[in-house]
C-alpha positions as CSV (number, residue, x, y, z in Angstrom):
1,X,-3.7,-18.8,11.6
2,X,-4.7,-21.4,9.1
3,X,-4.2,-20.7,5.5
4,X,-7.3,-21.1,3.3
5,X,-6.1,-22.0,-0.2
6,X,-9.2,-20.9,-2.0
7,X,-9.2,-17.4,-0.3
8,X,-5.5,-17.0,-0.9
9,X,-5.8,-17.8,-4.6
10,X,-8.9,-15.7,-5.1
11,X,-7.3,-12.7,-3.4
12,X,-4.0,-12.8,-5.2
13,X,-5.6,-13.4,-8.6
14,X,-7.9,-10.4,-8.1
15,X,-4.8,-8.4,-7.1
16,X,-3.2,-9.3,-10.5
17,X,-6.2,-7.7,-12.2
18,X,-6.4,-4.7,-9.9
19,X,-2.7,-3.8,-10.0
20,X,-2.8,-4.1,-13.8
21,X,0.1,-6.6,-13.8
22,X,-1.9,-9.2,-15.8
23,X,-3.0,-6.6,-18.3
24,X,0.5,-5.4,-18.9
25,X,1.7,-9.0,-19.3
26,X,-1.0,-9.8,-21.7
27,X,-0.3,-6.7,-23.8
28,X,3.4,-7.7,-23.8
29,X,2.4,-11.1,-25.2
30,X,-0.1,-9.8,-27.7
31,X,2.0,-6.8,-29.0
32,X,4.6,-8.8,-31.0
33,X,2.1,-11.3,-32.1
34,X,-0.3,-8.7,-33.4
35,X,2.5,-6.9,-35.2
36,X,3.7,-10.0,-37.0
37,X,0.1,-10.8,-37.9
38,X,-0.2,-7.4,-39.5
39,X,3.0,-7.9,-41.4
40,X,1.8,-11.3,-42.6
41,X,-1.6,-10.0,-43.7
42,X,0.0,-6.9,-45.4
43,X,2.2,-9.2,-47.5
44,X,5.4,-7.9,-46.0
45,X,6.5,-11.3,-44.8
46,X,5.8,-14.9,-45.6
47,X,5.4,-16.1,-42.0
48,X,2.7,-18.5,-40.9
49,X,0.3,-19.0,-38.0
50,X,3.1,-20.7,-36.0
51,X,5.1,-17.6,-36.1
52,X,2.2,-15.7,-34.6
53,X,2.1,-18.3,-31.8
54,X,5.9,-18.1,-31.3
55,X,5.8,-14.3,-31.1
56,X,2.9,-14.5,-28.6
57,X,5.0,-16.9,-26.4
58,X,8.2,-14.8,-26.6
59,X,7.3,-12.3,-23.9
60,X,4.0,-14.0,-22.9
61,X,5.7,-17.0,-21.2
62,X,8.1,-14.8,-19.3
63,X,5.2,-12.7,-18.0
64,X,3.1,-15.8,-17.1
65,X,6.0,-17.1,-15.0
66,X,6.7,-13.9,-13.2
67,X,3.1,-13.2,-12.3
68,X,2.8,-16.0,-9.7
69,X,6.4,-15.7,-8.7
70,X,5.8,-12.1,-7.6
71,X,3.6,-13.2,-4.7
72,X,6.2,-15.6,-3.4
73,X,8.9,-13.0,-3.6
74,X,6.6,-10.4,-2.0
75,X,5.7,-12.6,1.0
76,X,9.3,-13.6,1.6
77,X,10.9,-10.1,1.1
78,X,8.3,-8.4,3.3
79,X,8.6,-11.1,6.0
80,X,4.8,-11.6,5.9
81,X,5.6,-15.3,5.2
82,X,6.3,-15.7,8.9
83,X,2.5,-15.4,9.5
84,X,2.0,-18.4,7.3
85,X,5.0,-20.5,8.3
86,X,3.6,-21.2,11.8
87,X,2.8,-24.8,11.0
88,X,4.0,-27.5,8.6
89,X,0.4,-27.8,7.3
90,X,0.3,-24.0,6.4
91,X,3.7,-24.2,4.7
92,X,2.4,-27.0,2.5
93,X,-0.8,-25.2,1.8
94,X,1.1,-22.1,0.8
95,X,3.1,-24.0,-1.8
96,X,0.0,-25.6,-3.2
97,X,-1.9,-22.3,-3.3
98,X,0.9,-20.6,-5.3
99,X,1.0,-23.6,-7.7
100,X,-2.7,-23.2,-8.2
101,X,-2.1,-19.5,-9.0
102,X,0.6,-20.5,-11.5
103,X,-1.8,-23.0,-13.0
104,X,-4.6,-20.4,-13.3
105,X,-2.2,-17.9,-15.0
106,X,-1.0,-20.5,-17.4
107,X,-4.6,-21.3,-18.4
108,X,-5.4,-17.6,-18.9
109,X,-2.4,-17.2,-21.2
110,X,-3.2,-20.5,-23.1
111,X,-6.8,-19.4,-23.6
112,X,-5.9,-16.0,-24.8
113,X,-3.3,-17.5,-27.1
114,X,-5.8,-19.9,-28.7
115,X,-8.3,-17.0,-29.2
116,X,-5.5,-15.0,-30.9
117,X,-4.6,-17.8,-33.2
118,X,-8.3,-18.5,-34.1
119,X,-8.8,-14.8,-34.9
120,X,-5.7,-14.3,-36.9
121,X,-6.4,-17.5,-38.8
122,X,-9.9,-16.2,-39.6
123,X,-8.4,-13.0,-40.9
124,X,-6.3,-14.9,-43.4
125,X,-2.9,-15.8,-41.8
126,X,-1.7,-18.9,-43.6
127,X,-0.8,-22.2,-42.0
128,X,-2.6,-25.2,-40.5
129,X,-4.4,-24.8,-37.2
130,X,-5.3,-28.3,-36.2
131,X,-6.9,-29.3,-32.9
132,X,-3.7,-31.3,-32.1
133,X,-1.6,-28.1,-32.4
134,X,-3.9,-26.1,-30.2
135,X,-4.0,-29.0,-27.6
136,X,-0.2,-29.2,-27.7
137,X,0.1,-25.5,-27.4
138,X,-2.1,-25.5,-24.3
139,X,-0.2,-28.3,-22.6
140,X,3.2,-26.8,-23.5
141,X,2.1,-23.5,-21.9
142,X,0.9,-25.2,-18.8
143,X,4.1,-27.3,-18.4
144,X,6.4,-24.4,-19.2
145,X,4.8,-21.9,-16.7
146,X,4.6,-24.4,-13.9
147,X,8.2,-25.7,-14.4
148,X,9.9,-22.3,-14.6
149,X,7.7,-20.9,-11.8
150,X,8.8,-23.8,-9.5
151,X,12.4,-23.3,-10.6
152,X,12.3,-19.7,-9.6
153,X,10.5,-20.6,-6.4
154,X,13.3,-23.0,-5.3
155,X,15.9,-20.3,-6.1
156,X,14.1,-17.9,-3.8
157,X,13.9,-20.5,-1.1
158,X,17.6,-21.0,-1.2
159,X,18.2,-17.3,-0.7
160,X,18.9,-16.1,-4.3
161,X,18.0,-12.5,-4.6
162,X,14.8,-11.7,-6.5
163,X,16.7,-9.6,-9.0
164,X,19.0,-12.4,-9.8
165,X,16.1,-14.9,-10.0
166,X,14.2,-12.7,-12.5
167,X,17.4,-12.3,-14.5
168,X,18.0,-16.0,-14.6
169,X,14.4,-16.7,-15.7
170,X,14.6,-14.0,-18.4
171,X,17.9,-15.4,-19.7
172,X,16.5,-19.0,-19.8
173,X,13.3,-18.0,-21.5
174,X,14.6,-15.4,-24.0
175,X,18.3,-16.0,-24.7
176,X,19.8,-19.3,-23.4
177,X,18.1,-21.6,-25.9
178,X,19.5,-19.5,-28.7
179,X,23.0,-20.5,-27.5
180,X,21.9,-24.1,-27.5
181,X,20.5,-23.8,-31.0
182,X,23.9,-22.6,-32.2
183,X,25.6,-25.5,-30.4
184,X,23.2,-28.0,-32.1
185,X,23.8,-26.5,-35.6
186,X,27.6,-26.6,-35.1
187,X,28.0,-30.1,-33.7
188,X,27.9,-33.6,-35.3
189,X,27.8,-35.3,-31.9
190,X,24.6,-37.3,-31.8
191,X,24.8,-37.9,-28.0
192,X,25.2,-34.2,-27.3
193,X,22.4,-33.3,-29.7
194,X,20.0,-35.7,-27.9
195,X,20.9,-34.3,-24.5
196,X,20.2,-30.7,-25.7
197,X,17.0,-31.6,-27.5
198,X,15.6,-33.3,-24.4
199,X,16.7,-30.6,-22.0
200,X,13.7,-28.6,-20.7
201,X,15.7,-25.4,-20.8
202,X,15.9,-25.9,-24.6
203,X,12.7,-27.6,-25.7
204,X,10.2,-25.5,-23.7
205,X,11.3,-22.0,-25.0
206,X,11.8,-23.4,-28.5
207,X,8.8,-25.6,-28.9
208,X,6.1,-24.0,-26.7
209,X,4.4,-22.1,-29.5
210,X,5.6,-24.3,-32.4
211,X,4.6,-28.0,-32.1
212,X,3.6,-30.6,-29.5
213,X,6.6,-32.1,-27.8
214,X,7.8,-35.6,-28.4
215,X,6.7,-38.4,-26.0
216,X,10.2,-38.4,-24.5
217,X,10.1,-34.6,-24.0
218,X,6.7,-34.8,-22.3
219,X,8.0,-37.5,-20.0
220,X,11.1,-35.5,-19.1
221,X,9.0,-32.4,-18.7
222,X,6.5,-34.1,-16.3
223,X,9.3,-35.7,-14.3
224,X,11.1,-32.4,-14.0
225,X,7.9,-30.8,-12.8
226,X,7.3,-33.4,-10.1
227,X,11.0,-33.2,-8.9
228,X,10.8,-29.4,-8.7
229,X,7.5,-29.6,-6.8
230,X,8.9,-32.1,-4.3
231,X,12.0,-30.0,-3.8
232,X,9.9,-26.9,-3.1
233,X,7.7,-28.8,-0.7
234,X,10.7,-30.4,1.1
235,X,12.6,-27.1,1.4
236,X,9.5,-25.3,2.6
237,X,8.9,-28.0,5.3
238,X,12.4,-27.4,6.7
239,X,11.9,-23.6,7.1
240,X,12.3,-22.7,10.7
241,X,9.3,-21.1,12.4
């Protein structure tokens, strides 16, 4: 059996639609964002367009990471991965195919987020919506989804149970950065502050829907992404047939 990347990606993306997983994830992303948009437009709160973006990313990014990770977990937990792991070439193709799925999912969520922001801005939500912000938003979504997907992937490859992996990702994307924010606010140590601010587990959840990252953060983010991809490929290559 030789894995065809295009067929694998097309089949699994269509399954996301058919199973309704993608729709549920998008609704989870849009729900809080639409609610905060309504509160802004009704004059209940003085939030801006960036708050709409942040509320969209709050659950949206978690859903976007879990969508592609589901296929990896499904194949390994059901042992169907043994049909693919019959050659080193297939194992490499399998990794790349799932990365392509994660990329496609990130593009879907980025595109829907941009549409949401343009519509809410047109309705009268205050705040600047420059092209640089929309570009930074798109790149941030792409980097976050790919990075956290690969992190979850490597955990699965090392035998961490899927429930624990989902729990870790949920904690990292929804809660852990709040602890780091409190540490930043309570410390005067410049070195510690720089480490936290340039840690992907902090700047991705905090900055994804707010602002483009700094050049240093983009460099660290890209380097982290490459390292995780190499680790996943190397670990996959060592899997026994």
